[in-house]
N, C-alpha and C positions, 0 to 999 in steps of 0.2 A: 282151812286154806285150800284154795283151788289153784291148779296149774293150767297154763295154756301151753300146749306141747306141739312142736312141729311134726308134720306128717306129710308124706308124699302121696299124691292122688294116683291110684293105680287103676281104677275103673270109675266110670261116671255114668249117671243118668241125668235127667233134666235138673233135679234139685237135690240129688244125693250123690255121694261118692264113697267108694271104698278106699280107705287110706291105710298106709303102712307107717307105723311109729317105730321104725328100726326093728322090725320082726313081729310086732303085734299089729293085727289088722282090725279095723272097725269101720262100720258104716256111719257117715256123718251127713249133716245137712249143709247145703250150699246157699241157702236163702240169703244170707248176709254177704255173700261173695260170688255173685253170678258170673263175674269175669274169670273165675278160676278155670284152668284147663288141665287136661290129662298131663301127668308128670310134673305139675307145679307142686311146690312145697307150700303148705298153708299152716297157719297157727290155728290149733283146734282148742276150743274151750266149751265145755258143757255140750259136746256133740255137734257144735257148729264151727265151720271154718269162719274165722273172723278177720284174717289178713293174709296177704301173700308174703312169702319169705324167700330171700335169695338162697339157692341151693347150698352154697358154702356155709352160710349162717345156720341153716337147718342141720346140716351134717355135723357141725361143731357142737351145736346144742344137744343133738341126739347122742353124740359121743360122751359128752359130759354127764348126761342123765344116766347113761349106762355105767359110767365110772363111779357114780354115787349110788348105784343099785336102784334107781327109780324105774328103769326099763331093764328087761332081761338081756 
């Protein structure tokens, strides 16, 4: 089973971004979502941003993932 998890873009280069998954940071690729901007929330799957997400939806999903111990 694979999860697509929301993350906030905290740094960017042309095709890569450093994102925060509620305290866990990782570098991802932006090839599939070139319109993404700094501070956007994106859905990340297999190391790629695959869609934009509204901040309130991302924060609620991250809260729920923490509640069920998927994220620290």
